[in-house]
NUTORKE-213851 format. One record per residue (C-alpha): x, y, z; residue number from 1; residue in three letters. Coordinates in nm, 2 decimals. Example, Ala and Ser with C-alpha at 12.3 -4.5 7.8 and 13.67 -1.06 7.14 Angstrom:
<recs>
{X = 1.23 | Y = -0.45 | Z = 0.78 | num = 1 | residu = ALA}
{X = 1.37 | Y = -0.11 | Z = 0.71 | num = 2 | residu = SER}
</recs>
This chain:
<recs>
{X = 19.40 | Y = 15.11 | Z = 10.89 | num = 1 | residu = MET}
{X = 19.28 | Y = 15.46 | Z = 10.92 | num = 2 | residu = SER}
{X = 19.11 | Y = 15.63 | Z = 10.63 | num = 3 | residu = ARG}
{X = 19.39 | Y = 15.88 | Z = 10.58 | num = 4 | residu = SER}
{X = 19.66 | Y = 15.62 | Z = 10.56 | num = 5 | residu = SER}
{X = 19.45 | Y = 15.41 | Z = 10.32 | num = 6 | residu = LEU}
{X = 19.42 | Y = 15.71 | Z = 10.09 | num = 7 | residu = GLY}
{X = 19.80 | Y = 15.72 | Z = 10.04 | num = 8 | residu = ASP}
{X = 19.79 | Y = 15.36 | Z = 9.91 | num = 9 | residu = ASN}
{X = 19.54 | Y = 15.43 | Z = 9.63 | num = 10 | residu = ILE}
{X = 19.70 | Y = 15.50 | Z = 9.29 | num = 11 | residu = GLN}
{X = 19.51 | Y = 15.51 | Z = 8.97 | num = 12 | residu = GLY}
{X = 19.21 | Y = 15.34 | Z = 9.12 | num = 13 | residu = GLY}
{X = 19.42 | Y = 15.05 | Z = 9.25 | num = 14 | residu = GLU}
{X = 19.45 | Y = 14.99 | Z = 9.62 | num = 15 | residu = ILE}
{X = 19.81 | Y = 14.89 | Z = 9.70 | num = 16 | residu = LEU}
{X = 19.94 | Y = 14.69 | Z = 9.99 | num = 17 | residu = LEU}
{X = 20.08 | Y = 14.89 | Z = 10.29 | num = 18 | residu = PRO}
{X = 20.44 | Y = 15.00 | Z = 10.25 | num = 19 | residu = VAL}
{X = 20.69 | Y = 14.86 | Z = 10.49 | num = 20 | residu = ARG}
{X = 20.98 | Y = 15.06 | Z = 10.62 | num = 21 | residu = THR}
{X = 21.22 | Y = 14.80 | Z = 10.51 | num = 22 | residu = GLY}
{X = 21.10 | Y = 14.84 | Z = 10.15 | num = 23 | residu = TYR}
{X = 21.15 | Y = 15.22 | Z = 10.16 | num = 24 | residu = ILE}
{X = 21.50 | Y = 15.17 | Z = 10.30 | num = 25 | residu = LEU}
{X = 21.58 | Y = 14.92 | Z = 10.03 | num = 26 | residu = LEU}
{X = 21.47 | Y = 15.16 | Z = 9.75 | num = 27 | residu = THR}
{X = 21.68 | Y = 15.44 | Z = 9.91 | num = 28 | residu = ILE}
{X = 21.98 | Y = 15.21 | Z = 9.93 | num = 29 | residu = LEU}
{X = 21.94 | Y = 15.11 | Z = 9.57 | num = 30 | residu = ALA}
{X = 21.91 | Y = 15.47 | Z = 9.47 | num = 31 | residu = ALA}
{X = 22.23 | Y = 15.56 | Z = 9.66 | num = 32 | residu = VAL}
{X = 22.42 | Y = 15.27 | Z = 9.49 | num = 33 | residu = LEU}
{X = 22.29 | Y = 15.37 | Z = 9.15 | num = 34 | residu = LEU}
{X = 22.41 | Y = 15.73 | Z = 9.21 | num = 35 | residu = ASP}
{X = 22.75 | Y = 15.61 | Z = 9.32 | num = 36 | residu = LEU}
{X = 22.82 | Y = 15.39 | Z = 9.02 | num = 37 | residu = VAL}
{X = 23.11 | Y = 15.55 | Z = 8.83 | num = 38 | residu = PRO}
{X = 23.03 | Y = 15.63 | Z = 8.47 | num = 39 | residu = LEU}
{X = 23.24 | Y = 15.77 | Z = 8.19 | num = 40 | residu = PRO}
{X = 23.24 | Y = 16.15 | Z = 8.16 | num = 41 | residu = LYS}
{X = 23.05 | Y = 16.15 | Z = 7.83 | num = 42 | residu = TRP}
{X = 22.75 | Y = 15.97 | Z = 7.97 | num = 43 | residu = ILE}
{X = 22.75 | Y = 16.09 | Z = 8.34 | num = 44 | residu = SER}
{X = 22.56 | Y = 16.41 | Z = 8.24 | num = 45 | residu = TRP}
{X = 22.26 | Y = 16.21 | Z = 8.12 | num = 46 | residu = VAL}
{X = 22.23 | Y = 15.99 | Z = 8.44 | num = 47 | residu = ARG}
{X = 21.93 | Y = 16.09 | Z = 8.65 | num = 48 | residu = PRO}
{X = 21.96 | Y = 16.17 | Z = 9.01 | num = 49 | residu = ASP}
{X = 21.82 | Y = 15.84 | Z = 9.15 | num = 50 | residu = PHE}
{X = 21.81 | Y = 15.96 | Z = 9.50 | num = 51 | residu = ILE}
{X = 21.61 | Y = 16.27 | Z = 9.40 | num = 52 | residu = ALA}
{X = 21.37 | Y = 16.04 | Z = 9.21 | num = 53 | residu = LEU}
{X = 21.33 | Y = 15.81 | Z = 9.50 | num = 54 | residu = THR}
{X = 21.27 | Y = 16.09 | Z = 9.75 | num = 55 | residu = LEU}
{X = 21.02 | Y = 16.24 | Z = 9.51 | num = 56 | residu = LEU}
{X = 20.83 | Y = 15.92 | Z = 9.47 | num = 57 | residu = TYR}
{X = 20.80 | Y = 15.86 | Z = 9.85 | num = 58 | residu = TRP}
{X = 20.73 | Y = 16.23 | Z = 9.91 | num = 59 | residu = GLY}
{X = 20.44 | Y = 16.21 | Z = 9.67 | num = 60 | residu = ILE}
{X = 20.29 | Y = 15.87 | Z = 9.74 | num = 61 | residu = PHE}
{X = 20.38 | Y = 15.82 | Z = 10.11 | num = 62 | residu = GLN}
{X = 20.43 | Y = 16.17 | Z = 10.25 | num = 63 | residu = PRO}
{X = 20.39 | Y = 16.06 | Z = 10.61 | num = 64 | residu = ARG}
{X = 20.66 | Y = 15.79 | Z = 10.59 | num = 65 | residu = ARG}
{X = 20.96 | Y = 15.99 | Z = 10.48 | num = 66 | residu = LEU}
{X = 21.03 | Y = 16.35 | Z = 10.58 | num = 67 | residu = GLY}
{X = 21.28 | Y = 16.63 | Z = 10.55 | num = 68 | residu = LEU}
{X = 21.55 | Y = 16.48 | Z = 10.78 | num = 69 | residu = LEU}
{X = 21.62 | Y = 16.17 | Z = 10.57 | num = 70 | residu = PRO}
{X = 21.63 | Y = 16.40 | Z = 10.26 | num = 71 | residu = ALA}
{X = 21.88 | Y = 16.62 | Z = 10.44 | num = 72 | residu = TRP}
{X = 22.10 | Y = 16.33 | Z = 10.55 | num = 73 | residu = LEU}
{X = 22.10 | Y = 16.17 | Z = 10.21 | num = 74 | residu = LEU}
{X = 22.20 | Y = 16.51 | Z = 10.07 | num = 75 | residu = GLY}
{X = 22.49 | Y = 16.53 | Z = 10.31 | num = 76 | residu = LEU}
{X = 22.59 | Y = 16.18 | Z = 10.21 | num = 77 | residu = LEU}
{X = 22.59 | Y = 16.28 | Z = 9.84 | num = 78 | residu = MET}
{X = 22.79 | Y = 16.59 | Z = 9.92 | num = 79 | residu = ASP}
{X = 23.06 | Y = 16.38 | Z = 10.08 | num = 80 | residu = VAL}
{X = 23.04 | Y = 16.12 | Z = 9.81 | num = 81 | residu = ALA}
{X = 23.07 | Y = 16.37 | Z = 9.52 | num = 82 | residu = ASP}
{X = 23.32 | Y = 16.59 | Z = 9.70 | num = 83 | residu = ALA}
{X = 23.11 | Y = 16.89 | Z = 9.63 | num = 84 | residu = THR}
{X = 23.03 | Y = 17.20 | Z = 9.84 | num = 85 | residu = LEU}
{X = 22.90 | Y = 17.07 | Z = 10.17 | num = 86 | residu = PHE}
{X = 22.53 | Y = 17.12 | Z = 10.20 | num = 87 | residu = GLY}
{X = 22.43 | Y = 17.18 | Z = 9.83 | num = 88 | residu = GLN}
{X = 22.27 | Y = 16.84 | Z = 9.78 | num = 89 | residu = HIS}
{X = 22.12 | Y = 16.85 | Z = 10.13 | num = 90 | residu = ALA}
{X = 21.95 | Y = 17.19 | Z = 10.07 | num = 91 | residu = LEU}
{X = 21.83 | Y = 17.08 | Z = 9.73 | num = 92 | residu = ALA}
{X = 21.69 | Y = 16.74 | Z = 9.85 | num = 93 | residu = TYR}
{X = 21.52 | Y = 16.90 | Z = 10.14 | num = 94 | residu = SER}
{X = 21.35 | Y = 17.16 | Z = 9.92 | num = 95 | residu = ALA}
{X = 21.25 | Y = 16.88 | Z = 9.68 | num = 96 | residu = LEU}
{X = 21.10 | Y = 16.68 | Z = 9.96 | num = 97 | residu = MET}
{X = 20.92 | Y = 16.97 | Z = 10.10 | num = 98 | residu = PHE}
{X = 20.77 | Y = 17.05 | Z = 9.76 | num = 99 | residu = ALA}
{X = 20.67 | Y = 16.68 | Z = 9.71 | num = 100 | residu = ALA}
{X = 20.50 | Y = 16.66 | Z = 10.04 | num = 101 | residu = ILE}
{X = 20.33 | Y = 17.00 | Z = 9.99 | num = 102 | residu = PHE}
{X = 20.20 | Y = 16.91 | Z = 9.64 | num = 103 | residu = LEU}
{X = 20.14 | Y = 16.53 | Z = 9.69 | num = 104 | residu = HIS}
{X = 19.76 | Y = 16.54 | Z = 9.67 | num = 105 | residu = ARG}
{X = 19.77 | Y = 16.76 | Z = 9.36 | num = 106 | residu = ARG}
{X = 20.02 | Y = 16.55 | Z = 9.18 | num = 107 | residu = ILE}
{X = 19.84 | Y = 16.23 | Z = 9.27 | num = 108 | residu = GLN}
{X = 19.51 | Y = 16.34 | Z = 9.12 | num = 109 | residu = MET}
{X = 19.66 | Y = 16.41 | Z = 8.77 | num = 110 | residu = PHE}
{X = 19.70 | Y = 16.15 | Z = 8.50 | num = 111 | residu = PRO}
{X = 20.05 | Y = 16.04 | Z = 8.42 | num = 112 | residu = LEU}
{X = 20.16 | Y = 16.30 | Z = 8.16 | num = 113 | residu = PRO}
{X = 20.07 | Y = 16.58 | Z = 8.40 | num = 114 | residu = TYR}
{X = 20.24 | Y = 16.40 | Z = 8.69 | num = 115 | residu = GLN}
{X = 20.55 | Y = 16.38 | Z = 8.47 | num = 116 | residu = MET}
{X = 20.53 | Y = 16.76 | Z = 8.40 | num = 117 | residu = ALA}
{X = 20.51 | Y = 16.83 | Z = 8.78 | num = 118 | residu = HIS}
{X = 20.80 | Y = 16.58 | Z = 8.85 | num = 119 | residu = VAL}
{X = 21.01 | Y = 16.75 | Z = 8.57 | num = 120 | residu = GLY}
{X = 20.95 | Y = 17.09 | Z = 8.72 | num = 121 | residu = ALA}
{X = 21.04 | Y = 16.98 | Z = 9.07 | num = 122 | residu = LEU}
{X = 21.36 | Y = 16.81 | Z = 8.95 | num = 123 | residu = LEU}
{X = 21.46 | Y = 17.11 | Z = 8.75 | num = 124 | residu = LEU}
{X = 21.40 | Y = 17.33 | Z = 9.06 | num = 125 | residu = ALA}
{X = 21.61 | Y = 17.09 | Z = 9.26 | num = 126 | residu = GLN}
{X = 21.89 | Y = 17.12 | Z = 9.01 | num = 127 | residu = GLN}
{X = 21.85 | Y = 17.49 | Z = 9.00 | num = 128 | residu = ALA}
{X = 21.90 | Y = 17.51 | Z = 9.37 | num = 129 | residu = ILE}
{X = 22.22 | Y = 17.31 | Z = 9.34 | num = 130 | residu = GLN}
{X = 22.34 | Y = 17.54 | Z = 9.06 | num = 131 | residu = LEU}
{X = 22.27 | Y = 17.85 | Z = 9.25 | num = 132 | residu = LEU}
{X = 22.47 | Y = 17.72 | Z = 9.55 | num = 133 | residu = VAL}
{X = 22.76 | Y = 17.64 | Z = 9.32 | num = 134 | residu = ARG}
{X = 22.74 | Y = 17.99 | Z = 9.15 | num = 135 | residu = ILE}
{X = 22.73 | Y = 18.15 | Z = 9.50 | num = 136 | residu = ALA}
{X = 23.05 | Y = 17.97 | Z = 9.57 | num = 137 | residu = ASP}
{X = 23.21 | Y = 18.13 | Z = 9.26 | num = 138 | residu = ASP}
{X = 23.20 | Y = 17.81 | Z = 9.05 | num = 139 | residu = SER}
{X = 23.16 | Y = 17.84 | Z = 8.68 | num = 140 | residu = GLU}
{X = 22.83 | Y = 17.78 | Z = 8.50 | num = 141 | residu = PHE}
{X = 22.84 | Y = 17.42 | Z = 8.37 | num = 142 | residu = PRO}
{X = 22.62 | Y = 17.49 | Z = 8.07 | num = 143 | residu = GLY}
{X = 22.27 | Y = 17.39 | Z = 7.98 | num = 144 | residu = LEU}
{X = 22.37 | Y = 17.02 | Z = 7.96 | num = 145 | residu = THR}
{X = 22.36 | Y = 17.03 | Z = 8.34 | num = 146 | residu = TYR}
{X = 21.98 | Y = 17.01 | Z = 8.33 | num = 147 | residu = PHE}
{X = 21.96 | Y = 16.71 | Z = 8.09 | num = 148 | residu = VAL}
{X = 21.96 | Y = 16.47 | Z = 8.39 | num = 149 | residu = SER}
{X = 21.63 | Y = 16.62 | Z = 8.51 | num = 150 | residu = SER}
{X = 21.48 | Y = 16.55 | Z = 8.17 | num = 151 | residu = LEU}
{X = 21.61 | Y = 16.19 | Z = 8.17 | num = 152 | residu = THR}
{X = 21.46 | Y = 16.15 | Z = 8.52 | num = 153 | residu = ALA}
{X = 21.13 | Y = 16.28 | Z = 8.40 | num = 154 | residu = THR}
{X = 21.12 | Y = 16.03 | Z = 8.12 | num = 155 | residu = VAL}
{X = 21.20 | Y = 15.76 | Z = 8.37 | num = 156 | residu = LEU}
{X = 20.92 | Y = 15.86 | Z = 8.60 | num = 157 | residu = TRP}
{X = 20.66 | Y = 15.60 | Z = 8.47 | num = 158 | residu = PRO}
{X = 20.92 | Y = 15.32 | Z = 8.50 | num = 159 | residu = ALA}
{X = 21.01 | Y = 15.43 | Z = 8.86 | num = 160 | residu = VAL}
{X = 20.64 | Y = 15.43 | Z = 8.95 | num = 161 | residu = MET}
{X = 20.59 | Y = 15.08 | Z = 8.80 | num = 162 | residu = ALA}
{X = 20.90 | Y = 14.94 | Z = 8.96 | num = 163 | residu = ALA}
{X = 20.82 | Y = 15.08 | Z = 9.31 | num = 164 | residu = PHE}
{X = 20.45 | Y = 14.98 | Z = 9.29 | num = 165 | residu = ASN}
{X = 20.51 | Y = 14.62 | Z = 9.16 | num = 166 | residu = ALA}
{X = 20.58 | Y = 14.47 | Z = 9.51 | num = 167 | residu = PRO}
{X = 20.28 | Y = 14.66 | Z = 9.65 | num = 168 | residu = LEU}
{X = 20.02 | Y = 14.52 | Z = 9.41 | num = 169 | residu = ARG}
{X = 19.79 | Y = 14.26 | Z = 9.55 | num = 170 | residu = ARG}
{X = 19.85 | Y = 13.91 | Z = 9.42 | num = 171 | residu = ARG}
{X = 19.53 | Y = 13.75 | Z = 9.29 | num = 172 | residu = SER}
{X = 19.48 | Y = 13.39 | Z = 9.40 | num = 173 | residu = GLY}
{X = 19.35 | Y = 13.11 | Z = 9.18 | num = 174 | residu = PRO}
{X = 19.01 | Y = 13.14 | Z = 9.34 | num = 175 | residu = ASP}
{X = 18.97 | Y = 13.52 | Z = 9.29 | num = 176 | residu = ASP}
{X = 18.75 | Y = 13.64 | Z = 9.01 | num = 177 | residu = VAL}
</recs>
C-alpha cells in the first residue's frame, strides 16, 4: 500500500483497514433508502440529508475513492425522487463533494468539535445552493426551518463517523496485546 493511500486510512491516530468499493456502495445505498423513507410533514424538516452526509464523509476520509460524478448522479436521482427542479440536488451535491475533497486534509487534522463546525458549514452551504436555485426558479422562500436539517446532520456527524468506521477497525485477536 502506498504511503498516500495509507494516510487516508488514519483517523484519530488509529489505522483503519482499507475501504472496499462494495462498502462505499452499501453506505450510499443505505443513505438513498434513508432519504427516500416517507415521513410525516411535521418531522420531515428535521431529517438530515443522509446522501449529503455520506458524500461528505467519503469526500473527507477517502477523497480518491469517490468523486464529483457519483455526487452529480446521486443528485440527479434525488431530483427525480423528490420531483424538484432538475439539477438542484446535483449542483449542490457536486459543490459539496468538491469542497469536501478540497478541504479533506484540513478537516481531518482538527478534533471532532472543529470537524463538526466544518461539516455544519459545508452542509449549510449545500442547502444554500439548493435554496438559491429554487429562488432563481421563482419559488417562495421556505423559511429558516429549511436549514434545521443541516444542524441535525451536524449533530449526527460523530455517529456517522463511528458507524462508518466500525467495520474498518482492526479486530484484535486473543493473542494480541
